[in-house]
Short mmCIF file of the C-alpha atoms (twelve columns), coordinates in Angstrom:
data_MODEL
# 
_entry.id   MODEL 
# 
loop_
_atom_site.group_PDB 
_atom_site.id 
_atom_site.type_symbol 
_atom_site.label_atom_id 
_atom_site.label_alt_id 
_atom_site.label_comp_id 
_atom_site.label_asym_id 
_atom_site.label_seq_id 
_atom_site.Cartn_x 
_atom_site.Cartn_y 
_atom_site.Cartn_z 
_atom_site.pdbx_PDB_model_num 
ATOM 1   C CA . MET A 1   24.301 -55.026 21.732 1 
ATOM 2   C CA . THR A 2   22.536 -53.170 18.913 1 
ATOM 3   C CA . TYR A 3   19.076 -51.693 19.312 1 
ATOM 4   C CA . ASN A 4   16.935 -51.170 16.293 1 
ATOM 5   C CA . PHE A 5   14.399 -48.597 17.357 1 
ATOM 6   C CA . LYS A 6   11.675 -47.999 14.780 1 
ATOM 7   C CA . GLN A 7   11.017 -44.340 15.517 1 
ATOM 8   C CA . THR A 8   12.095 -41.367 17.578 1 
ATOM 9   C CA . ILE A 9   9.874  -38.674 19.076 1 
ATOM 10  C CA . THR A 10  11.220 -35.583 20.787 1 
ATOM 11  C CA . PHE A 11  8.625  -33.972 23.053 1 
ATOM 12  C CA . LEU A 12  8.882  -30.298 23.931 1 
ATOM 13  C CA . GLY A 13  6.714  -27.984 25.984 1 
ATOM 14  C CA . THR A 14  4.612  -25.175 24.575 1 
ATOM 15  C CA . ASN A 15  2.630  -22.370 26.171 1 
ATOM 16  C CA . ASP A 16  0.524  -21.933 23.008 1 
ATOM 17  C CA . LEU A 17  -0.361 -25.195 21.278 1 
ATOM 18  C CA . ILE A 18  -2.545 -23.461 18.649 1 
ATOM 19  C CA . ARG A 19  0.192  -21.034 17.564 1 
ATOM 20  C CA . THR A 20  2.724  -23.877 17.592 1 
ATOM 21  C CA . ALA A 21  0.398  -26.024 15.456 1 
ATOM 22  C CA . GLU A 22  -0.052 -23.228 12.919 1 
ATOM 23  C CA . PHE A 23  3.716  -22.812 12.618 1 
ATOM 24  C CA . TYR A 24  4.608  -26.492 12.244 1 
ATOM 25  C CA . GLU A 25  1.633  -27.368 10.042 1 
ATOM 26  C CA . LYS A 26  1.270  -24.274 7.850  1 
ATOM 27  C CA . VAL A 27  4.743  -22.720 7.748  1 
ATOM 28  C CA . LEU A 28  6.924  -25.849 7.852  1 
ATOM 29  C CA . GLY A 29  4.269  -28.129 6.324  1 
ATOM 30  C CA . LEU A 30  4.845  -31.009 8.746  1 
ATOM 31  C CA . GLU A 31  2.229  -33.741 8.804  1 
ATOM 32  C CA . LEU A 32  0.177  -33.987 11.997 1 
ATOM 33  C CA . VAL A 33  0.101  -37.706 12.771 1 
ATOM 34  C CA . ARG A 34  -1.489 -37.645 16.214 1 
ATOM 35  C CA . ASP A 35  -3.611 -35.070 18.008 1 
ATOM 36  C CA . GLN A 36  -3.911 -35.956 21.684 1 
ATOM 37  C CA . GLU A 37  -5.596 -32.648 22.595 1 
ATOM 38  C CA . VAL A 38  -2.766 -31.556 24.931 1 
ATOM 39  C CA . CYS A 39  -0.042 -32.943 22.637 1 
ATOM 40  C CA . ARG A 40  0.381  -32.824 18.868 1 
ATOM 41  C CA . ILE A 41  2.872  -35.124 17.125 1 
ATOM 42  C CA . TYR A 42  4.370  -34.253 13.726 1 
ATOM 43  C CA . ARG A 43  6.247  -36.418 11.235 1 
ATOM 44  C CA . CYS A 44  9.576  -34.832 10.281 1 
ATOM 45  C CA . SER A 45  11.006 -37.776 8.360  1 
ATOM 46  C CA . THR A 46  10.369 -41.490 7.844  1 
ATOM 47  C CA . GLY A 47  10.930 -42.402 11.499 1 
ATOM 48  C CA . GLY A 48  11.466 -39.028 13.154 1 
ATOM 49  C CA . TYR A 49  8.777  -37.076 14.980 1 
ATOM 50  C CA . LEU A 50  8.391  -33.901 17.026 1 
ATOM 51  C CA . GLY A 51  5.756  -33.610 19.708 1 
ATOM 52  C CA . PHE A 52  4.568  -30.427 21.415 1 
ATOM 53  C CA . CYS A 53  2.633  -30.642 24.675 1 
ATOM 54  C CA . SER A 54  0.816  -27.917 26.558 1 
ATOM 55  C CA . HIS A 55  1.233  -29.733 29.870 1 
ATOM 56  C CA . LEU A 56  5.044  -29.674 29.626 1 
ATOM 57  C CA . HIS A 57  6.476  -26.527 31.123 1 
ATOM 58  C CA . ILE A 58  8.949  -24.373 29.202 1 
ATOM 59  C CA . GLU A 59  11.512 -23.496 31.833 1 
ATOM 60  C CA . GLU A 60  13.535 -21.198 29.620 1 
ATOM 61  C CA . THR A 61  14.408 -21.275 25.953 1 
ATOM 62  C CA . SER A 62  18.013 -22.179 25.477 1 
ATOM 63  C CA . ASP A 63  20.422 -22.528 22.611 1 
ATOM 64  C CA . SER A 64  21.464 -25.864 24.101 1 
ATOM 65  C CA . ILE A 65  18.454 -27.355 22.274 1 
ATOM 66  C CA . ILE A 66  18.667 -27.169 18.493 1 
ATOM 67  C CA . MET A 67  16.095 -28.913 16.320 1 
ATOM 68  C CA . THR A 68  17.739 -29.586 12.987 1 
ATOM 69  C CA . LEU A 69  15.790 -30.394 9.844  1 
ATOM 70  C CA . VAL A 70  18.030 -31.912 7.167  1 
ATOM 71  C CA . CYS A 71  17.170 -31.403 3.497  1 
ATOM 72  C CA . ASP A 72  18.814 -30.909 0.116  1 
ATOM 73  C CA . ASP A 73  17.453 -27.441 -0.692 1 
ATOM 74  C CA . VAL A 74  18.441 -25.148 2.180  1 
ATOM 75  C CA . ASP A 75  18.141 -21.992 0.066  1 
ATOM 76  C CA . ARG A 76  14.542 -22.775 -0.941 1 
ATOM 77  C CA . TRP A 77  13.601 -23.091 2.734  1 
ATOM 78  C CA . PHE A 78  15.386 -19.848 3.546  1 
ATOM 79  C CA . GLU A 79  13.416 -18.014 0.836  1 
ATOM 80  C CA . LYS A 80  10.085 -19.545 1.957  1 
ATOM 81  C CA . LEU A 81  10.589 -18.692 5.645  1 
ATOM 82  C CA . ASP A 82  11.831 -15.206 4.798  1 
ATOM 83  C CA . LYS A 83  8.668  -14.594 2.719  1 
ATOM 84  C CA . GLU A 84  6.566  -15.869 5.655  1 
ATOM 85  C CA . GLY A 85  8.155  -13.160 7.816  1 
ATOM 86  C CA . ILE A 86  10.033 -15.609 10.031 1 
ATOM 87  C CA . GLN A 87  12.988 -13.876 11.664 1 
ATOM 88  C CA . ILE A 88  16.130 -15.539 10.379 1 
ATOM 89  C CA . LEU A 89  18.947 -15.429 12.938 1 
ATOM 90  C CA . LYS A 90  21.719 -16.334 10.528 1 
ATOM 91  C CA . GLU A 91  21.403 -16.482 6.755  1 
ATOM 92  C CA . PRO A 92  22.497 -19.643 4.924  1 
ATOM 93  C CA . ARG A 93  26.223 -20.190 5.017  1 
ATOM 94  C CA . HIS A 94  28.759 -22.954 4.733  1 
ATOM 95  C CA . ASN A 95  30.290 -24.184 7.975  1 
ATOM 96  C CA . VAL A 96  33.620 -25.795 7.132  1 
ATOM 97  C CA . LYS A 97  34.218 -27.085 10.666 1 
ATOM 98  C CA . PHE A 98  31.088 -29.272 10.621 1 
ATOM 99  C CA . GLY A 99  30.850 -29.814 6.854  1 
ATOM 100 C CA . ILE A 100 27.364 -28.358 6.515  1 
ATOM 101 C CA . TYR A 101 25.409 -25.610 4.759  1 
ATOM 102 C CA . HIS A 102 22.762 -24.173 7.099  1 
ATOM 103 C CA . PHE A 103 20.800 -21.339 8.693  1 
ATOM 104 C CA . PHE A 104 19.018 -20.696 12.011 1 
ATOM 105 C CA . PHE A 105 15.633 -19.303 13.098 1 
ATOM 106 C CA . ARG A 106 13.235 -19.641 16.055 1 
ATOM 107 C CA . ASP A 107 9.786  -21.178 16.348 1 
ATOM 108 C CA . PRO A 108 6.908  -19.476 18.231 1 
ATOM 109 C CA . ASN A 109 8.088  -21.072 21.499 1 
ATOM 110 C CA . GLY A 110 11.585 -19.643 21.164 1 
ATOM 111 C CA . TYR A 111 13.173 -22.983 20.267 1 
ATOM 112 C CA . LEU A 112 16.193 -22.717 17.990 1 
ATOM 113 C CA . LEU A 113 15.716 -24.430 14.629 1 
ATOM 114 C CA . GLU A 114 18.293 -25.123 11.965 1 
ATOM 115 C CA . ILE A 115 17.807 -26.206 8.386  1 
ATOM 116 C CA . GLN A 116 20.926 -27.836 7.019  1 
ATOM 117 C CA . ARG A 117 22.497 -29.972 4.343  1 
ATOM 118 C CA . PHE A 118 25.523 -32.153 5.047  1 
ATOM 119 C CA . ASP A 119 28.434 -31.826 2.615  1 
ATOM 120 C CA . GLU A 120 28.663 -35.616 2.824  1 
ATOM 121 C CA . PRO A 121 25.325 -37.332 3.632  1 
ATOM 122 C CA . LEU A 122 25.169 -39.405 6.801  1 
# 
């Protein structure tokens, strides 16, 4: 059986919705598509969304959660975030094992983010 879901939303907790909103709206430039007062939902791609909610508890930030934003121009994003003063954890590099070019940084909540380009598009 095949399911054809129209969209995906990943909801994550935040202890500071205002600071999170500033980061995702102003630094990453994501479009706010729904403001539910305690949750804000952002469009990342045609059918992909991220939601941040102040009523969801952040137990502990963990590297087991990685939010990956896929684009063609990884270096341009690296330069922009570096100029914004975002602490880059690993500078852009090619990862032969996974066939990607990528780098890592953290959002204001401590979540690990990755911007990457696949060597061979999905």
